[in-house]
N, C-alpha and C positions, 0 to 999 in steps of 0.2 A: 416561493419556490422551495419546496422541501424535498431533498433527495430521499429516495426509497432505499434504505440500507440493505434490505433483502435483495432487491434487484441488482444493486451494485455488488454485493457479496457474490451473487450467482454469476455475474459477468466476470468478476475476478477469478472465481473458481474455474470457469471455462477457459479463460485466457492464460492463466498462470499455472495452475496446479498440474496439468498434464505435461508441462515442460520442466517443472521443478525437479531438481535432483532428489528432493525428499519424497517425491511421489512414487508409490510402489506399484508393482504389477497388479496388486489387489485394489488399486484405485483409492488408496488411503495415504495419509501423510505419515512419514516415518519419524517425525519428531517425538521424542520420548517425554511424556509429562513429567514435570510441570511445564516444560517448555512448550510454547505455542507459536504459531506463525505470526511474525511481527506485522504482517499486512492486516490480518483479520483481528488481531488483538488491539490494534490502534486505528481501526477503520473510521470511527467517529472523528477523531482528530485529523486523520488524513483527508477525509472528505471536506472538513472545514478549511484545511489548507488549500485544497484545490478550488473551493468556492471563492476564497479570498485572493488567490493568486492568478494573475492573468499574464501569461508569457508564452511565446513560441519555443522558448528554451526550457529545458528541464532544470537548469541550475537554480532559479528562484524557488522551485518546488523542493529541490534537494536541500537547499539552505534552510527553508522553513521546517522541513522534516527533521533536520539535524538539531535545530533550535527547540522544537516543540515535542518531538518524539524521542529522538536519540538521547537528548540531555536527561530525560527521565528514565531511560532504560538502564537496568542494573548491569548490563554488559559493557556500557561505556564508562570509562574511568573519568576522573576529574580533570584530565587534560584533553578530553574529547577523543581519545583513542578507543577503538572497539575491536576486539579480536574477532568477533562474529562478522562485522562488516569487512575488516581487513582480510579475513579468511574466506570471503565470498560465501558466508553461511547465514547471511541476513536476507531473507526474501524481500523485505521492503527496500533495502538498498539495491539489491540485484535487479529487481523487477520494477523499480520506480517509474521508468518511462511508460511501461505498460499500465501500471496502476493509474497514473495520471490520465492516460488516454482513455481508459475504460470509464473512469469517473466523469471525465469531460463528455464522453459520448452519452452517458446517462443524463447528465445535466442538460445537454443539447436536446435530448428526447423530451425531457420535462418542459423545456422552453417551447419546443414545437407543439406539444400537447396543450400547453396553456395558451398558446397563440390562436388555437382553433376554436 
């Protein structure tokens, strides 16, 4: 079972971007380069976390994201503090429940397709 990252990316763009504070009237992201959306920048790792984590609670996913993604992010300091996350300016932290749900939905679709 190999998740299709393009389909997951499309699902996330439909579910998250239109409600994101960084989404403009021109339907683009207002993040100024070199800054990129933390969801899409780390999508491979996030999908791997969702594939390996099985819980009805978002907490195990959040913990795994903090350990594998946030710890490598230049915004987080060596004490685990992140001004982006604390300032509600990290899309991955803000929208993590939606990210997990959309990836799980895609994984479920793959399972159904492979069962037929």
